[in-house]
C-alpha positions, 0 to 999 in steps of 0.5 A: 195855740188853742183858744177854748171857750166855754160861753155858747154864742151866736153871731146874732150878739155883740159877744158873739161877734167879739168872740168870733173875732177872737177866735178868728185872730187865734186861727191866724197862726195856722195859716200859710205864710202866703195867707199871712202876707195877704192878710197883712197887705189887706190891712195896711191897704184898708188903713191907708184907704180909710185914713185918707178919707177920714182926713178929708171928711174931717177937714170938710166938716171943719170948714163947713162948721167954720163956714155955718156956725162960727162966721153965720154963713159970712164966709161961705164957701171960703172956709169949706174950701180951705178945710177940704184943702187941709183935709186932702194935704192931711190924707196925702201926709198919711199916705207918704208917711205909711209908704215911708215907713214901708220903704224903710222896712223894705230896705232894712237888712234882715238879721238871721241868727 
């Protein structure tokens, strides 16, 4: 698969970064199987880490918001602790969902035609 672009671009603009990303995605087809597997694993682990941290930050932010804005500091720091606990629980839940999905994918027999 060859990607032809007639635009001149440099990576100093947003368009240049987008076009560079598209060209990079087009080059994935030419990579060896080992590199493809490495890229998939890297993307999967990056997704896990980002989701875990984002869930914790959202829970913590919600707890701080409740303490400071809704209850005017009367419940401080209890809503923050509860929000942090919910965020950690949500992070682990998403981590376990990814692990279960990958486990199910590994256990499924591959049908070759």
